[in-house]
N, C-alpha and C positions, 0 to 999 in steps of 0.2 A: 116583411111583406106577407100578407095573408095568402092563403092558397087561392082564394077568389081573385085577388089582384094579379097573382102569377098567371092564372088561366087567362085573364083579360089581356095581359101583355103577350102571352103566346098567340092569342087571336090577332093582335096588332102585328106581331112578327110574321105570322103566316100570311096575312093579307098583304103586308108590305113586300114580302119576298115574292108573292105572286105578281104584284105590279111590276117589280123590278125584273122578274123573269120574262114577263110578256113584253116589256119595253126594250129589253136588251137587243141591240142591233137593229132596232126599228126607229123610224124617223117620225117627226111630228106630222109630216104629210101623210104617212101611213095611218097614224092615229086619227087624223082628221077625216080621212076617207072611209074608215072602217067602223061603222056604227056598233057592231057587236063588240069590237075591241074597246071602244070608248065606254060602252055600258058595263063591260066587265071591270074595267079600271074604276069607274065610278062606284060600282057596288063594293069593291074592296075598300075604297075610301070611306064609304058609308060604315062599313064594319069597323074600320080603324077609329073613326070619329065616335061611334057609339061605344066602343070598348073604352076609349079614353074618357068619355063622358061618365061612364059608370065608375071608372077609377077615381075621377074627381069627386064623386059623391061618397064613395066608400073608403078611400084611402088618400086623404088630402096631403099627407106627407110625401107619398110616392108621386102624386100628381104634381106637386111643386117642383119635382126634379125633372119633369118632362117639359122641355123648352117648347113654347108656343102651343101648349095643350089647349088653351082656350081658342086659339085661332084654328086649330085642327078640328075641334068640335064645331066651330062656326062654319068651317069649310064643308063639313058633313051636312050641316043644316042647309047650307046653300044648295048643295047637290040634291038633297031630298025635296026641300020646300020650294026652291027656286030653279027647279030642273030646266025650265024653259029659258033661263038666263045664264046657264053655265057656259063659260067661255073656254073653249078647247085649249087655247093658248095658255090660259091661266092654269088649267089642270096639268098640262105638259110642263109648265114652269115649276109647279109643285113637285112633280115627279123628279125633275132634274135637280132642283135646288134645295128642297126641304125634306123630301123623303129620306135621302141618305143620312141626314143628321138624326131624324127620328129613329131610324132603324139602329143607328149606333147607340143611341140612348137606351132604347128598349133592350138591345142585346146586352148592354152593360148592366142594366137593372136585373135582367133574368140571371145573369152569371154571378151576381153577388149573393 
């Protein structure tokens, strides 16, 4: 793994941990009612998606080991370009169901 790829994975790790920290002990109802909270989470997902997009362009071998990399980049694009159609329940579902797997994969790659 190149030093650039490692730095990008650290960005993913940092943003993912931020999301997990903010969401710990909070409910979907709280997420839905707090615009600032939603925007902060969305921004971190934008960073995750952009970092993985860059990994896909510069380190395809590493990118192939990240499950759902293309879907994550697509999610980032949806948040940025389709901001007016972002479904809060969908974002919360990603936080609960998909972010833990991504974090485990990124942690594994960084530690190798």
